C-alpha positions as CSV (number, residue, x, y, z in Angstrom):
1,M,34.2,-24.4,29.2
2,K,34.1,-25.1,25.5
3,M,31.6,-27.4,23.9
4,V,31.3,-28.6,20.3
5,I,27.8,-28.8,18.9
6,F,27.5,-30.4,15.5
7,G,31.0,-29.3,14.7
8,I,30.5,-25.7,15.9
9,K,32.7,-24.6,18.8
10,L,31.0,-22.2,21.1
11,G,32.2,-20.4,24.2
12,I,29.3,-21.6,26.4
13,N,29.5,-22.4,30.1
14,C,25.9,-23.2,30.7
15,V,25.2,-26.6,29.2
16,N,26.9,-28.5,32.0
17,Q,27.7,-25.6,34.3
18,F,24.7,-23.2,34.7
19,N,25.7,-19.6,35.4
20,M,22.7,-17.3,35.8
21,K,24.9,-14.2,35.4
22,N,25.2,-15.1,31.8
23,I,21.5,-14.6,31.3
24,G,20.8,-10.9,30.9
25,P,18.0,-8.8,29.4
26,Q,20.4,-7.2,26.9
27,I,20.6,-10.5,25.0
28,P,17.4,-12.1,23.7
29,V,16.7,-15.6,25.1
30,L,14.9,-18.2,22.9
31,D,13.0,-20.9,24.9
32,L,13.0,-24.0,22.7
33,R,10.6,-26.0,24.8
34,S,6.9,-26.5,24.1
35,L,4.6,-23.6,24.6
36,Q,2.9,-25.5,27.5
37,Q,6.3,-25.8,29.3
38,F,7.0,-22.2,28.6
39,N,3.7,-21.1,30.0
40,Q,4.3,-23.1,33.2
41,S,7.6,-21.3,33.8
42,H,10.3,-19.5,31.8
43,I,13.2,-17.0,32.1
44,I,11.9,-13.5,32.5
45,D,11.7,-11.7,29.2
46,S,12.5,-14.8,27.2
47,A,10.6,-15.6,24.0
48,S,8.8,-18.9,23.2
49,F,10.2,-20.5,20.1
50,P,9.4,-24.3,20.2
51,I,12.1,-26.1,18.3
52,E,9.7,-27.5,15.8
53,E,8.5,-24.0,14.9
54,L,11.9,-22.4,14.6
55,S,12.5,-22.8,10.9
56,Q,9.1,-21.2,10.1
57,R,9.6,-18.2,12.5
58,L,12.9,-16.7,11.4
59,H,11.0,-13.5,10.6
60,E,10.2,-13.2,14.3
61,L,13.9,-13.2,15.3
62,P,16.0,-10.1,15.9
63,T,18.6,-9.2,13.2
64,R,21.5,-11.5,12.6
65,A,23.8,-8.8,14.1
66,Q,22.1,-9.4,17.5
67,P,23.6,-12.3,19.5
68,I,21.0,-14.6,21.0
69,E,20.9,-17.2,23.8
70,L,19.0,-20.5,23.9
71,F,17.2,-22.4,26.6
72,G,16.1,-26.0,26.3
73,S,17.1,-29.6,26.4
74,L,20.4,-30.7,25.1
75,V,18.9,-32.2,22.0
76,Q,16.9,-29.0,21.4
77,L,20.0,-26.9,21.9
78,Q,22.1,-29.0,19.5
79,N,19.4,-28.8,16.7
80,A,18.9,-25.1,17.2
81,V,22.6,-24.2,17.2
82,D,23.1,-26.2,14.0
83,F,20.2,-24.6,12.3
84,L,20.6,-21.0,13.5
85,S,24.3,-21.0,12.7
86,S,23.6,-22.1,9.2
87,K,21.3,-19.1,8.8
88,G,23.9,-16.7,10.0
89,Y,22.7,-16.1,13.6
90,Q,25.1,-15.6,16.5
91,V,24.4,-18.0,19.4
92,E,26.1,-16.5,22.5
93,N,25.2,-19.1,25.1
94,C,23.2,-22.3,25.5
95,H,21.4,-23.1,28.8
96,E,20.3,-26.7,29.4
97,V,17.1,-26.9,31.3
98,S,16.7,-29.0,34.4
99,E,14.5,-28.9,37.5
100,E,17.5,-27.8,39.6
101,K,18.1,-24.9,37.2
102,L,14.5,-23.8,37.2
103,L,14.6,-23.8,41.0
104,Q,17.7,-21.6,40.9
105,L,16.0,-19.2,38.6
106,K,12.9,-19.1,40.8
107,Q,15.0,-18.4,43.9
108,S,16.9,-15.6,42.1
109,G,13.6,-14.0,41.0
110,M,14.4,-14.6,37.3
111,L,11.5,-17.0,36.6
112,A,8.2,-15.8,35.1
113,F,4.9,-17.7,34.6
114,G,2.1,-17.6,32.0
115,G,1.9,-17.1,28.3
116,V,3.5,-13.8,27.3
117,Y,4.6,-13.0,23.8
118,Q,8.0,-11.3,23.7
119,R,8.5,-9.3,20.5
120,L,12.1,-9.6,19.2
121,W,11.5,-8.4,15.7
122,Q,11.3,-4.9,14.3
123,P,9.2,-3.5,11.4
124,A,10.9,-1.8,8.4
125,A,12.7,1.4,9.4
126,I,10.4,3.5,7.3
127,V,7.2,2.0,8.9
128,K,8.6,2.7,12.4
129,K,9.4,6.3,11.3
130,F,5.9,6.8,10.1
131,I,4.3,5.5,13.3
132,L,6.6,7.5,15.5
133,G,6.5,10.7,13.5
134,Y,3.4,11.0,11.4
135,S,0.7,8.5,12.4
136,L,-1.0,10.8,14.9
137,D,-1.9,13.2,12.1
138,C,-3.5,10.4,10.1
139,K,-7.2,10.6,10.7
140,N,-8.1,7.6,8.6
141,K,-6.8,4.5,10.4
142,S,-7.3,2.0,7.7
143,G,-4.1,0.7,6.1
144,L,-3.1,-1.4,3.1
145,D,0.2,-3.3,3.0
146,L,1.1,-4.4,-0.6
147,A,3.4,-7.4,-1.0
148,C,3.3,-7.8,2.7
149,G,5.5,-10.9,3.0
150,S,5.4,-12.5,6.5
151,G,3.6,-9.5,7.9
152,R,5.8,-7.7,10.4
153,D,4.9,-4.3,9.0
154,S,1.1,-5.1,8.9
155,V,1.1,-6.4,12.5
156,Y,3.2,-3.5,13.8
157,M,0.7,-1.1,12.1
158,S,-2.2,-3.0,13.7
159,M,-0.5,-2.8,17.1
160,N,-0.4,1.0,16.7
161,G,-4.1,1.4,15.9
162,F,-4.5,0.8,12.2
163,S,-7.1,-1.6,10.7
164,M,-4.8,-3.4,8.2
165,T,-5.4,-5.2,5.0
166,A,-2.4,-7.2,3.8
167,V,-1.9,-8.4,0.3
168,D,0.6,-11.0,-1.0
169,Y,0.5,-13.8,-3.7
170,L,2.1,-16.4,-1.5
171,P,-0.4,-18.3,0.8
172,E,2.5,-19.5,3.0
173,A,3.5,-15.8,3.6
174,L,-0.1,-14.9,4.5
175,Q,-0.2,-17.9,6.9
176,K,2.9,-16.6,8.7
177,L,1.3,-13.2,8.9
178,S,-1.9,-14.7,10.4
179,D,0.1,-16.7,12.9
180,L,2.2,-13.7,13.9
181,A,-0.9,-11.5,14.3
182,K,-2.5,-14.1,16.5
183,R,0.6,-14.3,18.8
184,C,0.5,-10.5,19.0
185,E,-3.2,-10.5,19.7
186,Q,-3.9,-8.5,16.5
187,T,-6.3,-8.9,13.6
188,V,-5.1,-8.3,10.1
189,K,-7.3,-9.0,7.0
190,T,-5.3,-11.0,4.4
191,V,-5.8,-11.0,0.6
192,Q,-4.1,-13.5,-1.7
193,L,-3.5,-11.6,-4.9
194,D,-0.8,-11.7,-7.6
195,L,-0.3,-8.0,-8.4
196,E,1.7,-8.8,-11.5
197,A,-0.6,-11.4,-13.1
198,V,-2.6,-8.9,-15.1
199,G,-1.8,-6.4,-17.8
200,Q,-1.8,-2.7,-17.2
201,K,-5.3,-2.2,-18.7
202,Q,-6.7,-4.6,-16.1
203,Y,-4.7,-3.2,-13.2
204,H,-7.3,-0.6,-12.2
205,S,-10.1,-3.2,-12.0
206,L,-7.8,-5.4,-9.9
207,F,-7.3,-2.6,-7.4
208,D,-11.1,-2.1,-7.3
209,N,-11.3,-5.4,-5.6
210,L,-9.5,-3.8,-2.7
211,T,-12.5,-1.6,-1.8
212,G,-12.2,1.6,0.1
213,H,-9.8,4.4,0.5
214,Y,-6.9,4.0,2.9
215,G,-5.3,6.3,5.4
216,C,-2.0,4.7,4.7
217,V,-0.6,2.5,2.0
218,V,2.6,0.6,2.9
219,V,5.0,-0.9,0.3
220,V,8.3,-2.4,1.5
221,R,11.0,-4.1,-0.6
222,Y,8.7,-4.4,-3.6
223,L,8.5,-2.5,-7.0
224,H,6.0,-3.1,-9.8
225,R,6.0,0.1,-11.8
226,P,2.6,-0.5,-13.6
227,G,1.0,-0.3,-10.2
228,L,2.5,2.9,-9.0
229,A,0.1,5.0,-11.0
230,Y,-2.9,3.5,-9.1
231,L,-1.6,3.8,-5.6
232,K,-2.8,7.4,-5.4
233,S,-6.4,6.4,-5.9
234,L,-6.2,4.1,-2.9
235,I,-5.1,6.9,-0.5
236,D,-7.6,9.1,1.2
237,I,-7.1,12.9,1.2
238,G,-4.9,13.4,4.3
239,G,-3.6,9.9,3.9
240,Y,0.0,8.7,3.5
241,I,2.2,6.6,1.2
242,V,5.0,4.8,3.1
243,Y,7.5,3.2,0.8
244,Q,10.9,1.7,1.0
245,T,12.6,-0.4,-1.6
246,F,15.8,-1.0,-3.4
247,M,17.5,1.5,-5.7
248,R,19.9,1.4,-8.6
249,G,23.3,0.4,-7.2
250,C,21.9,-2.5,-5.2
251,E,23.1,-4.9,-7.9
252,K,26.7,-4.2,-6.8
253,F,26.0,-5.8,-3.4
254,G,23.3,-8.5,-4.0
255,R,19.7,-9.0,-5.1
256,P,17.7,-7.7,-6.7
257,K,19.8,-7.1,-9.8
258,K,17.3,-6.5,-12.5
259,T,16.5,-2.9,-13.4
260,K,12.8,-3.4,-13.2
261,F,13.1,-4.1,-9.5
262,L,15.3,-1.1,-8.7
263,L,14.2,2.5,-8.2
264,E,16.0,5.3,-10.0
265,P,17.0,8.4,-7.9
266,G,14.0,10.6,-7.4
267,E,11.5,8.2,-9.0
268,L,9.1,8.0,-6.1
269,A,9.2,11.8,-5.8
270,N,8.3,12.1,-9.5
271,H,5.3,9.7,-9.1
272,F,4.0,11.5,-6.0
273,F,4.9,15.0,-7.1
274,D,1.4,16.3,-6.1
275,F,1.8,14.9,-2.5
276,D,3.4,16.7,0.4
277,I,6.8,14.8,0.5
278,L,7.9,14.4,4.1
279,V,10.7,11.9,3.8
280,D,12.8,11.2,0.8
281,E,16.1,9.6,1.8
282,V,18.6,7.0,0.7
283,E,19.3,4.4,3.4
284,C,21.8,1.6,3.0
285,L,21.1,-1.7,4.6
286,A,23.7,-3.5,6.7
287,D,24.9,-5.3,3.6
288,G,25.4,-2.1,1.6
289,R,22.3,-2.3,-0.6
290,P,20.8,1.2,-1.1
291,T,17.1,1.8,-0.5
292,N,14.8,4.8,-1.0
293,C,12.9,5.6,2.2
294,F,9.8,7.7,1.3
295,I,6.8,9.1,3.1
296,A,4.4,11.5,1.4
297,K,0.9,12.9,2.4
298,R,-2.0,13.3,-0.1
299,I,-3.2,16.9,0.2
300,I,-5.6,17.1,-2.8
């Protein structure tokens, strides 16, 4: 059957007619009910996203290319479809909750119990490549994430054995990071710091506030050229720089457009010429924007 929710017509057959065959592990299911209700019982492998938290947790969703399904009350479904569609997400199906439907799920062995965090998000591609391909050789497991944003990379690094310090100038971003770390049962130290608020002469003293040498420094989707010269001093011998950000040519597809935010070809390799360069590739995002994916190891 077809149903119109806030003017959006979706091919959903589960709001009035519940069909368990439409719930499959290949499509993420967001449970819009309260966390307490989710803990009492939920669809196996579904993820708890209480409707009142949804707007603040978009960074925890899969990519917009991945269809998703929703589970909740009719009002929750209506609000979620309207909001998610406006953000470019694809809602495949909506499942209206009821005692009868929960019983059907239980009888079919599709109901789970207890508080389980289901990770739907992914870190930056370069961070995942580092963890899978190089992290075992990194003896120093302390990490620094500069301009960390909402913290997926820091939390992912922490989940893989790194003691992470995450830096950003936005307190709301650091709060999202802390909330995500808590849900993933991780601990990440956060530092609120504006890396661009000082002149170049003061930059070294600013970094001195981030005490210690790190086994890995991560920078994703951020470029502040005055700081590049000081990243080397933060990395321990045998440690790594893991970097991915936008390159010249990005301005043809979207933001950022200013030259000061865009890497030139070979720029990172020139800065880290005395490192062992392991990855230096151009990767285009889904929207066409080119990025430089870079991993290098400090050897002296």
